[in-house]
Backbone atoms as SQL, in Angstrom:
CREATE TABLE atoms (id INTEGER PRIMARY KEY, chain TEXT, resi INTEGER, resn TEXT, atom TEXT, x REAL, y REAL, z REAL);
INSERT INTO atoms VALUES
  (1, 'A', 1, 'MET', 'N', -18.170, 58.184, -4.329),
  (2, 'A', 1, 'MET', 'CA', -18.792, 59.124, -2.727),
  (3, 'A', 1, 'MET', 'C', -19.143, 59.959, -3.184),
  (4, 'A', 2, 'ASP', 'N', -20.349, 60.090, -2.589),
  (5, 'A', 2, 'ASP', 'CA', -22.077, 60.817, -3.166),
  (6, 'A', 2, 'ASP', 'C', -21.783, 62.042, -2.573),
  (7, 'A', 3, 'GLY', 'N', -21.056, 62.808, -2.357),
  (8, 'A', 3, 'GLY', 'CA', -20.975, 64.028, -1.885),
  (9, 'A', 3, 'GLY', 'C', -21.722, 64.188, -0.553),
  (10, 'A', 4, 'ALA', 'N', -22.776, 63.567, -0.075),
  (11, 'A', 4, 'ALA', 'CA', -23.459, 63.601, 0.327),
  (12, 'A', 4, 'ALA', 'C', -23.018, 63.826, 2.019),
  (13, 'A', 5, 'HIS', 'N', -22.231, 64.016, 2.385),
  (14, 'A', 5, 'HIS', 'CA', -21.093, 64.272, 3.280),
  (15, 'A', 5, 'HIS', 'C', -20.466, 65.940, 3.917),
  (16, 'A', 6, 'THR', 'N', -20.896, 66.381, 4.614),
  (17, 'A', 6, 'THR', 'CA', -20.342, 67.697, 4.540),
  (18, 'A', 6, 'THR', 'C', -18.338, 67.254, 5.542),
  (19, 'A', 7, 'GLN', 'N', -17.120, 68.202, 5.107),
  (20, 'A', 7, 'GLN', 'CA', -16.301, 68.397, 4.966),
  (21, 'A', 7, 'GLN', 'C', -16.305, 68.110, 7.273),
  (22, 'A', 8, 'GLU', 'N', -16.746, 68.998, 7.672),
  (23, 'A', 8, 'GLU', 'CA', -16.486, 68.696, 9.005),
  (24, 'A', 8, 'GLU', 'C', -17.068, 67.784, 9.872),
  (25, 'A', 9, 'CYS', 'N', -18.343, 66.622, 8.935),
  (26, 'A', 9, 'CYS', 'CA', -18.308, 65.360, 9.360),
  (27, 'A', 9, 'CYS', 'C', -17.287, 64.435, 8.789),
  (28, 'A', 10, 'VAL', 'N', -16.672, 64.920, 7.474),
  (29, 'A', 10, 'VAL', 'CA', -15.905, 63.172, 7.133),
  (30, 'A', 10, 'VAL', 'C', -14.483, 63.585, 7.585),
  (31, 'A', 11, 'ALA', 'N', -14.137, 65.101, 8.307),
  (32, 'A', 11, 'ALA', 'CA', -12.664, 65.645, 9.193),
  (33, 'A', 11, 'ALA', 'C', -13.207, 65.257, 10.227),
  (34, 'A', 12, 'ALA', 'N', -14.210, 64.677, 11.274),
  (35, 'A', 12, 'ALA', 'CA', -14.225, 64.947, 12.253),
  (36, 'A', 12, 'ALA', 'C', -14.155, 62.678, 12.312),
  (37, 'A', 13, 'ALA', 'N', -14.877, 62.518, 11.339),
  (38, 'A', 13, 'ALA', 'CA', -14.785, 61.177, 11.310),
  (39, 'A', 13, 'ALA', 'C', -13.454, 60.652, 11.398),
  (40, 'A', 14, 'MET', 'N', -12.167, 61.455, 10.760),
  (41, 'A', 14, 'MET', 'CA', -11.179, 60.945, 10.863),
  (42, 'A', 14, 'MET', 'C', -10.287, 61.433, 11.867),
  (43, 'A', 15, 'LYS', 'N', -10.937, 61.948, 11.945),
  (44, 'A', 15, 'LYS', 'CA', -9.974, 63.371, 13.711),
  (45, 'A', 15, 'LYS', 'C', -8.700, 63.944, 13.071),
  (46, 'A', 16, 'LEU', 'N', -9.592, 64.780, 12.320),
  (47, 'A', 16, 'LEU', 'CA', -8.861, 66.051, 11.826),
  (48, 'A', 16, 'LEU', 'C', -9.423, 66.741, 12.086),
  (49, 'A', 17, 'SER', 'N', -8.366, 67.977, 11.806),
  (50, 'A', 17, 'SER', 'CA', -9.344, 69.754, 11.742),
  (51, 'A', 17, 'SER', 'C', -10.380, 69.323, 10.198),
  (52, 'A', 18, 'ARG', 'N', -11.404, 70.159, 10.334),
  (53, 'A', 18, 'ARG', 'CA', -12.131, 70.751, 8.865),
  (54, 'A', 18, 'ARG', 'C', -11.134, 71.614, 8.167),
  (55, 'A', 19, 'PRO', 'N', -9.796, 72.522, 8.001),
  (56, 'A', 19, 'PRO', 'CA', -9.079, 73.115, 7.564),
  (57, 'A', 19, 'PRO', 'C', -8.589, 71.984, 7.259),
  (58, 'A', 20, 'HIS', 'N', -7.637, 70.903, 8.176),
  (59, 'A', 20, 'HIS', 'CA', -7.033, 70.447, 7.499),
  (60, 'A', 20, 'HIS', 'C', -7.649, 69.524, 6.442),
  (61, 'A', 21, 'TYR', 'N', -8.600, 69.436, 6.914),
  (62, 'A', 21, 'TYR', 'CA', -9.086, 67.765, 5.587),
  (63, 'A', 21, 'TYR', 'C', -9.425, 68.254, 4.143),
  (64, 'A', 22, 'SER', 'N', -9.583, 70.395, 4.557),
  (65, 'A', 22, 'SER', 'CA', -10.268, 71.270, 3.257),
  (66, 'A', 22, 'SER', 'C', -8.626, 70.891, 2.558),
  (67, 'A', 23, 'ASN', 'N', -7.366, 71.458, 3.304),
  (68, 'A', 23, 'ASN', 'CA', -6.186, 71.326, 2.777),
  (69, 'A', 23, 'ASN', 'C', -5.989, 70.333, 1.679),
  (70, 'A', 24, 'ILE', 'N', -6.575, 68.831, 2.612),
  (71, 'A', 24, 'ILE', 'CA', -6.314, 67.475, 1.681),
  (72, 'A', 24, 'ILE', 'C', -6.870, 67.239, 0.769),
  (73, 'A', 25, 'GLU', 'N', -8.614, 67.592, 0.250),
  (74, 'A', 25, 'GLU', 'CA', -8.951, 67.765, -0.934),
  (75, 'A', 25, 'GLU', 'C', -8.648, 68.690, -1.644),
  (76, 'A', 26, 'THR', 'N', -7.733, 70.160, -1.357),
  (77, 'A', 26, 'THR', 'CA', -7.373, 70.611, -2.247),
  (78, 'A', 26, 'THR', 'C', -6.189, 70.471, -2.561),
  (79, 'A', 27, 'GLY', 'N', -5.741, 69.533, -2.390),
  (80, 'A', 27, 'GLY', 'CA', -4.038, 69.234, -2.341),
  (81, 'A', 27, 'GLY', 'C', -2.848, 70.212, -2.081),
  (82, 'A', 28, 'ARG', 'N', -3.576, 70.823, -1.023),
  (83, 'A', 28, 'ARG', 'CA', -2.299, 71.906, -0.788),
  (84, 'A', 28, 'ARG', 'C', -1.785, 70.729, 0.405),
  (85, 'A', 29, 'VAL', 'N', -2.561, 69.827, 0.521),
  (86, 'A', 29, 'VAL', 'CA', -0.911, 68.737, 2.011),
  (87, 'A', 29, 'VAL', 'C', -1.396, 67.693, 1.515),
  (88, 'A', 30, 'MET', 'N', -0.217, 66.726, 1.522),
  (89, 'A', 30, 'MET', 'CA', -0.945, 65.147, 0.619),
  (90, 'A', 30, 'MET', 'C', -1.248, 64.678, 1.994),
  (91, 'A', 31, 'ILE', 'N', -2.071, 64.166, 1.710),
  (92, 'A', 31, 'ILE', 'CA', -2.255, 63.054, 2.399),
  (93, 'A', 31, 'ILE', 'C', -1.784, 61.800, 2.910),
  (94, 'A', 32, 'ASN', 'N', -1.407, 61.164, 4.488),
  (95, 'A', 32, 'ASN', 'CA', -0.658, 60.082, 4.216),
  (96, 'A', 32, 'ASN', 'C', -1.558, 59.147, 4.528),
  (97, 'A', 33, 'TYR', 'N', -0.802, 57.668, 4.804),
  (98, 'A', 33, 'TYR', 'CA', -1.301, 56.506, 4.665),
  (99, 'A', 33, 'TYR', 'C', -2.517, 56.550, 5.719),
  (100, 'A', 34, 'ASN', 'N', -2.342, 57.147, 7.019),
  (101, 'A', 34, 'ASN', 'CA', -2.978, 56.517, 7.365),
  (102, 'A', 34, 'ASN', 'C', -4.058, 57.493, 7.470),
  (103, 'A', 35, 'HIS', 'N', -4.257, 58.482, 7.018),
  (104, 'A', 35, 'HIS', 'CA', -5.578, 58.852, 6.572),
  (105, 'A', 35, 'HIS', 'C', -6.071, 58.784, 5.035),
  (106, 'A', 36, 'LEU', 'N', -5.829, 58.075, 4.616),
  (107, 'A', 36, 'LEU', 'CA', -6.643, 57.127, 3.395),
  (108, 'A', 36, 'LEU', 'C', -7.283, 56.052, 3.653),
  (109, 'A', 37, 'GLN', 'N', -6.268, 55.152, 5.098),
  (110, 'A', 37, 'GLN', 'CA', -7.005, 54.197, 5.386),
  (111, 'A', 37, 'GLN', 'C', -8.103, 55.130, 6.037),
  (112, 'A', 38, 'ALA', 'N', -8.273, 55.652, 6.929),
  (113, 'A', 38, 'ALA', 'CA', -9.269, 56.523, 7.657),
  (114, 'A', 38, 'ALA', 'C', -10.412, 56.571, 7.048),
  (115, 'A', 39, 'LEU', 'N', -10.025, 57.570, 5.729),
  (116, 'A', 39, 'LEU', 'CA', -10.890, 57.792, 4.491),
  (117, 'A', 39, 'LEU', 'C', -12.271, 57.142, 4.307),
  (118, 'A', 40, 'ALA', 'N', -11.118, 55.800, 3.567),
  (119, 'A', 40, 'ALA', 'CA', -12.126, 54.629, 2.811),
  (120, 'A', 40, 'ALA', 'C', -12.415, 54.073, 3.979),
  (121, 'A', 41, 'GLY', 'N', -11.955, 53.373, 5.192),
  (122, 'A', 41, 'GLY', 'CA', -13.455, 53.702, 5.792),
  (123, 'A', 41, 'GLY', 'C', -14.205, 53.754, 6.813),
  (124, 'A', 42, 'PHE', 'N', -14.202, 55.412, 6.087),
  (125, 'A', 42, 'PHE', 'CA', -14.943, 56.202, 6.729),
  (126, 'A', 42, 'PHE', 'C', -16.658, 55.891, 5.342),
  (127, 'A', 43, 'TYR', 'N', -16.054, 55.593, 4.106),
  (128, 'A', 43, 'TYR', 'CA', -16.929, 55.607, 2.282),
  (129, 'A', 43, 'TYR', 'C', -17.033, 53.805, 2.776),
  (130, 'A', 44, 'GLY', 'N', -16.491, 53.335, 3.717),
  (131, 'A', 44, 'GLY', 'CA', -16.337, 51.306, 3.389),
  (132, 'A', 44, 'GLY', 'C', -16.449, 50.920, 2.300),
  (133, 'A', 45, 'ILE', 'N', -14.865, 51.791, 1.847),
  (134, 'A', 45, 'ILE', 'CA', -14.227, 51.152, 0.639),
  (135, 'A', 45, 'ILE', 'C', -12.888, 50.240, 0.654),
  (136, 'A', 46, 'SER', 'N', -12.096, 49.773, 0.152),
  (137, 'A', 46, 'SER', 'CA', -10.417, 49.062, 0.396),
  (138, 'A', 46, 'SER', 'C', -10.019, 50.747, 0.022),
  (139, 'A', 47, 'VAL', 'N', -8.641, 50.999, 0.188),
  (140, 'A', 47, 'VAL', 'CA', -7.793, 52.167, 0.138),
  (141, 'A', 47, 'VAL', 'C', -7.889, 52.287, -1.659),
  (142, 'A', 48, 'ALA', 'N', -7.180, 50.912, -2.019),
  (143, 'A', 48, 'ALA', 'CA', -7.198, 50.642, -3.243),
  (144, 'A', 48, 'ALA', 'C', -8.063, 51.118, -4.149),
  (145, 'A', 49, 'GLU', 'N', -9.317, 51.025, -3.932),
  (146, 'A', 49, 'GLU', 'CA', -10.488, 51.069, -4.304),
  (147, 'A', 49, 'GLU', 'C', -10.156, 52.808, -4.124),
  (148, 'A', 50, 'LEU', 'N', -10.263, 53.717, -3.739),
  (149, 'A', 50, 'LEU', 'CA', -10.401, 55.041, -2.833),
  (150, 'A', 50, 'LEU', 'C', -9.194, 55.670, -4.054),
  (151, 'A', 51, 'VAL', 'N', -8.386, 55.053, -4.377),
  (152, 'A', 51, 'VAL', 'CA', -6.618, 55.908, -5.021),
  (153, 'A', 51, 'VAL', 'C', -7.116, 55.213, -6.814),
  (154, 'A', 52, 'ALA', 'N', -8.158, 54.053, -6.740),
  (155, 'A', 52, 'ALA', 'CA', -7.950, 53.964, -8.131),
  (156, 'A', 52, 'ALA', 'C', -8.248, 54.966, -9.428),
  (157, 'A', 53, 'ASP', 'N', -7.405, 54.752, -10.757),
  (158, 'A', 53, 'ASP', 'CA', -7.745, 55.176, -11.075),
  (159, 'A', 53, 'ASP', 'C', -8.422, 54.564, -12.249),
  (160, 'A', 54, 'ASP', 'N', -9.526, 55.115, -12.279),
  (161, 'A', 54, 'ASP', 'CA', -10.947, 53.836, -14.125),
  (162, 'A', 54, 'ASP', 'C', -11.295, 54.793, -14.611),
  (163, 'A', 55, 'GLY', 'N', -11.036, 55.865, -14.196),
  (164, 'A', 55, 'GLY', 'CA', -11.347, 56.962, -15.829),
  (165, 'A', 55, 'GLY', 'C', -10.745, 56.657, -17.573),
  (166, 'A', 56, 'PRO', 'N', -11.593, 57.749, -18.177),
  (167, 'A', 56, 'PRO', 'CA', -10.806, 57.447, -19.364),
  (168, 'A', 56, 'PRO', 'C', -9.210, 57.587, -19.541),
  (169, 'A', 57, 'GLN', 'N', -8.263, 56.984, -20.233),
  (170, 'A', 57, 'GLN', 'CA', -7.564, 56.936, -20.536),
  (171, 'A', 57, 'GLN', 'C', -6.938, 58.199, -21.749),
  (172, 'A', 58, 'LEU', 'N', -6.457, 58.974, -21.127),
  (173, 'A', 58, 'LEU', 'CA', -5.656, 60.558, -22.181),
  (174, 'A', 58, 'LEU', 'C', -4.971, 60.122, -23.803);
Protein backbone atom coordinates (compact mmCIF):
# COMPACT_ATOMS: atom_id res chain seq x y z
CA MET A 1 0.00 0.00 0.00
CA ASP A 2 1.55 3.19 -1.19
CA GLY A 3 0.29 5.72 1.37
CA ALA A 4 -1.07 7.96 -1.40
CA HIS A 5 -4.65 7.83 -0.08
CA THR A 6 -5.98 9.86 2.82
CA GLN A 7 -7.88 8.28 5.68
CA GLU A 8 -10.93 10.21 4.50
CA CYS A 9 -10.69 8.67 1.02
CA VAL A 10 -10.21 5.10 2.28
CA ALA A 11 -12.91 5.47 4.94
CA ALA A 12 -15.41 6.77 2.39
CA ALA A 13 -14.67 3.84 0.06
CA MET A 14 -15.27 1.46 2.98
CA LYS A 15 -18.44 3.33 4.01
CA LEU A 16 -16.93 4.18 7.41
CA SER A 17 -16.38 7.44 9.24
CA ARG A 18 -12.82 8.72 9.17
CA PRO A 19 -12.51 8.47 12.99
CA HIS A 20 -13.66 4.82 12.89
CA TYR A 21 -11.15 4.00 10.14
CA SER A 22 -8.45 5.79 12.14
CA ASN A 23 -9.32 3.62 15.15
CA ILE A 24 -8.92 0.51 12.98
CA GLU A 25 -5.52 1.74 11.74
CA THR A 26 -4.28 2.41 15.27
CA GLY A 27 -5.59 -0.87 16.68
CA ARG A 28 -8.19 0.71 18.97
CA VAL A 29 -10.92 -1.19 17.08
CA MET A 30 -10.60 -4.65 15.55
CA ILE A 31 -11.40 -4.79 11.85
CA ASN A 32 -14.15 -7.23 10.88
CA TYR A 33 -14.10 -9.45 7.81
CA ASN A 34 -16.50 -7.29 5.79
CA HIS A 35 -14.25 -4.29 6.34
CA LEU A 36 -11.19 -6.39 5.44
CA GLN A 37 -12.90 -7.27 2.17
CA ALA A 38 -13.71 -3.62 1.50
CA LEU A 39 -10.14 -2.53 2.27
CA ALA A 40 -8.65 -5.26 0.07
CA GLY A 41 -11.06 -4.31 -2.72
CA PHE A 42 -10.09 -0.66 -2.40
CA TYR A 43 -6.43 -1.55 -2.97
CA GLY A 44 -7.22 -4.17 -5.62
CA ILE A 45 -5.75 -7.09 -3.69
CA SER A 46 -7.12 -10.18 -1.94
CA VAL A 47 -7.80 -10.38 1.78
CA ALA A 48 -5.04 -13.02 1.95
CA GLU A 49 -2.56 -10.56 0.44
CA LEU A 50 -3.73 -7.84 2.81
CA VAL A 51 -3.14 -9.92 5.93
CA ALA A 52 -0.08 -11.88 4.74
CA ASP A 53 2.93 -11.68 7.01
CA ASP A 54 5.78 -11.62 4.53
CA GLY A 55 8.15 -9.80 6.86
CA PRO A 56 11.35 -11.19 8.31
CA GLN A 57 11.02 -13.96 10.87
CA LEU A 58 12.32 -12.97 14.29
